[in-house]
SESE-440920 format. One record per residue (C-alpha): x, z, y; chain; residue number from 1. Coordinates in nm, 2 decimals. Layout:
SESE-440920
- u,w,v,kette,nr
- X,Z,Y,A,NUM
...
END
This chain:
SESE-440920
- u,w,v,kette,nr
- 1.66,3.84,-15.60,A,1
- 2.00,3.88,-15.71,A,2
- 2.23,4.06,-15.50,A,3
- 2.66,3.95,-15.57,A,4
- 2.95,4.19,-15.50,A,5
- 3.26,4.07,-15.51,A,6
- 3.60,4.24,-15.52,A,7
- 3.94,4.19,-15.64,A,8
- 4.05,3.96,-15.36,A,9
- 4.41,4.06,-15.21,A,10
- 4.76,3.86,-15.09,A,11
- 4.99,3.80,-15.38,A,12
- 5.25,3.56,-15.40,A,13
- 5.30,3.20,-15.52,A,14
- 5.29,3.24,-15.91,A,15
- 5.12,3.55,-15.95,A,16
- 4.79,3.67,-16.05,A,17
- 4.47,3.83,-15.94,A,18
- 4.14,3.86,-16.09,A,19
- 3.78,3.85,-15.92,A,20
- 3.50,4.06,-15.99,A,21
- 3.12,4.00,-15.92,A,22
- 2.89,4.23,-15.98,A,23
- 2.50,4.13,-15.97,A,24
- 2.23,4.34,-15.98,A,25
- 2.00,4.23,-16.27,A,26
- 2.07,4.09,-16.63,A,27
- 2.33,3.80,-16.57,A,28
- 2.16,3.60,-16.90,A,29
- 1.87,3.60,-16.68,A,30
- 2.08,3.40,-16.44,A,31
- 2.08,3.00,-16.47,A,32
- 2.45,3.00,-16.35,A,33
- 2.68,3.19,-16.21,A,34
- 2.97,3.06,-16.01,A,35
- 3.31,3.10,-15.80,A,36
- 3.35,2.93,-15.48,A,37
- 3.59,2.92,-15.22,A,38
- 3.64,2.82,-14.86,A,39
- 3.96,2.74,-14.70,A,40
- 3.98,2.77,-14.29,A,41
- 3.87,2.44,-14.15,A,42
- 3.69,2.32,-14.51,A,43
- 3.37,2.28,-14.67,A,44
- 3.32,2.52,-14.90,A,45
- 3.37,2.40,-15.28,A,46
- 3.31,2.50,-15.63,A,47
- 3.62,2.65,-15.82,A,48
- 3.46,2.75,-16.17,A,49
- 3.12,2.84,-16.29,A,50
- 2.92,2.94,-16.61,A,51
- 2.52,2.91,-16.72,A,52
- 2.35,3.12,-16.92,A,53
- 2.45,2.93,-17.26,A,54
- 2.79,3.02,-17.14,A,55
- 2.88,2.66,-17.08,A,56
- 3.20,2.71,-16.82,A,57
- 3.30,2.43,-16.61,A,58
- 3.61,2.42,-16.32,A,59
- 3.74,2.22,-16.05,A,60
- 4.01,1.99,-16.13,A,61
- 4.27,2.21,-15.89,A,62
- 4.24,2.51,-16.08,A,63
- 4.20,2.42,-16.46,A,64
- 4.45,2.55,-16.70,A,65
- 4.50,2.82,-16.43,A,66
- 4.16,2.97,-16.33,A,67
- 3.94,3.15,-16.61,A,68
- 3.56,3.21,-16.54,A,69
- 3.42,3.52,-16.81,A,70
- 3.15,3.78,-16.77,A,71
- 3.09,4.07,-16.94,A,72
- 2.69,4.14,-17.01,A,73
- 2.72,4.51,-17.05,A,74
- 2.83,4.52,-16.66,A,75
- 2.63,4.27,-16.53,A,76
- 2.97,4.10,-16.42,A,77
- 3.11,3.77,-16.40,A,78
- 3.52,3.78,-16.37,A,79
- 3.73,3.47,-16.25,A,80
- 4.10,3.53,-16.35,A,81
- 4.37,3.36,-16.15,A,82
- 4.71,3.24,-16.23,A,83
- 4.97,3.07,-16.13,A,84
- 4.83,3.14,-15.80,A,85
- 4.94,2.88,-15.54,A,86
- 4.89,2.90,-15.13,A,87
- 4.66,2.62,-15.10,A,88
- 4.46,2.88,-15.35,A,89
- 4.40,3.08,-15.03,A,90
- 4.04,3.08,-14.89,A,91
- 3.77,3.35,-14.84,A,92
- 3.66,3.31,-15.28,A,93
- 3.23,3.35,-15.29,A,94
- 3.01,3.47,-15.59,A,95
- 2.71,3.23,-15.64,A,96
- 2.39,3.26,-15.83,A,97
- 2.15,3.00,-15.94,A,98
- 1.82,3.17,-16.04,A,99
- 1.48,3.11,-16.09,A,100
- 1.24,2.81,-16.15,A,101
- 1.34,2.68,-15.85,A,102
- 1.72,2.74,-15.91,A,103
- 1.69,2.95,-15.58,A,104
- 2.10,3.03,-15.44,A,105
- 2.22,3.42,-15.34,A,106
- 2.59,3.42,-15.24,A,107
- 2.78,3.74,-15.22,A,108
- 2.94,3.88,-14.89,A,109
- 3.31,3.67,-15.03,A,110
- 3.65,3.80,-15.09,A,111
- 3.96,3.72,-14.93,A,112
- 4.25,3.59,-15.15,A,113
- 4.57,3.51,-14.97,A,114
- 4.83,3.35,-15.16,A,115
- 5.23,3.36,-15.01,A,116
- 5.47,3.12,-15.03,A,117
END
């Protein structure tokens, strides 16, 4: 199993920046894929960014060029650097881990990001 703990959410004005952190309970290089998802009120949860154990990253079109996913193996932590934030980025952001042969999903508790206009 993998436990994930997010931090770094908050309230920011449009155009501002935030960095989210997700601390994992095991070696992140043993996790197939780590990702950040978000869910806005009344909407489905959507993938924002991901990084594989091999370091391949992917982004949703809505955040390309503004968000960056990265990791620190020494801290077993994955980050989401968010810049040029927009009100439509407002959501609860969740860290996700897919691990093991069955690609089991693990989720963090979520962290609220609110962008004011």
